N, C-alpha and C positions, 0 to 999 in steps of 0.2 A: 872049466873055463880056460880060455886061451892063455898061453904063456905071456903074451903081451900085457894082459890085464894083471897077471901076477907081478910082473915087473913094475907095473904102475903103482903098487903099494909102496915100494921103495922110493919111487919118484915123487909120490904125494908127500911122503915124510920129508924128503929132501926139499920139496917146494915150500912146504909150510915153514921149514927151518930157515932156508936160504933165499927163497924167492924163485922166480922163473929164470934160472941161469941157463947157460948154453946146453947143458945135459938135459935138463927138464924140458927146454924148448924143443930139442931134437926128439925127445920121447913124445911130446905132444904131436909133433908132425907125423911121426911113425904111427902113432895110435889113430890119428884122424885118417890117414891113408889106409890103414888096416880095416877100419870100420867101413870105409867106402868100397874097398876092393874085395876083402874076404867075405863080407856079408852082403855086398851089393846094395848098400844103403845109400840112396841118392838124397833122401830127405836130410836136411840140415839138422844137427842136434838142436839148433836154436828153436826149431818148431815145437819141440816138446819140453825143452828145458827153460823156456822163456820165464815162467812164473817163479820157479825156485832161484833162477839166476838174478831176477829182479830183487828178490828178497835178500839174496847174498850181497847184491850191490848196495841195498839200503843199510845192511849191517856194516858194510865197508865204509859207508859215509858217516858212520857213528850215530845213526838215527835211532839208537836204542840205548837204554841205560845199562850199566855194567851188571846190575842185579837181574835184569831181564835177559841177559845174554844166553844163559843156559836154556831157558824156555824158547827163545827165538831159534836157537840151534835145533832144538827138538822139533819145532814147527818146520824148519828148513829140511830136516831129515824126512819128515812125513811128506813134504812136497816132492822131494826127489823119489821117494818110494812110489808115490802116486804116478809120477812121470814114468817110472819103470813099468807100472801096471798098465798104463795107457798104451805103451808100445809093445808090440809082440815081437819086435826085432831082437834076435839074440845078441847082436853086437851092441845095441843100445842098452840092453839089460846089463851087459857086462860093464859098460861105461857107467851106468847108474850105480852099480855095486861098487865100482871104484870110487865114485864121487861120495857115496855113503861112507866108505872107509875114510875118506878125507874129512868128512863132517865129524865122524867119531874122533879122529885125530885132533880136530879143532878143540873138542871138549877137553882133551887131555893135554893140550898145548898151553904152556904158560904165556906165550906171546900171542894171544888170541887175536888181537886187532891186526897185527901184521900177518898172521895166518889167514885171516879172512881176505885180506888184500891179495895175498899170494895165491890162494885158491881161486879167487875171482879171475886173476890174470891167467892162471892155468886153464880154466874152463874156456875163457875167451880165446886163448891160443888154439885149443882143440877145435873150437867152432870155426875159427878163421882158416886153419889148415884144411879142415874138412871141406869148407866152401871152395877154397882155392884149388883143391885136388881135381875138381871137375874141369879146370882149365889147363892143368898140367899133364893130364893123362896122355 
């Protein structure tokens, strides 16, 4: 896997702990540009991540009970794995692996509600930068 995805594990941990700060935001921008240029992926990640991101947003809005949280995260992980299966793009598979790492970290994180909010913002930043890269090139 690419070095940028390996770096992402540390950035995900940082994001879950502290939110999307300047360093995490800069990483999201680099990652989005890398996916667009290195893998020549023009398709927005939003096209295949739509369903799991909607699920993540529902969790973010507190539309689940605390006791259901672990099962909801399990379903979320399955949705991201299915998204990875649907795409044959190597870059997107790396991104999904990174997201799955983030979901696993959510299960181990004591501040799960804030972690969900932070992970949602991180994914939205990647999608926004990926979309914007087509106009900046």
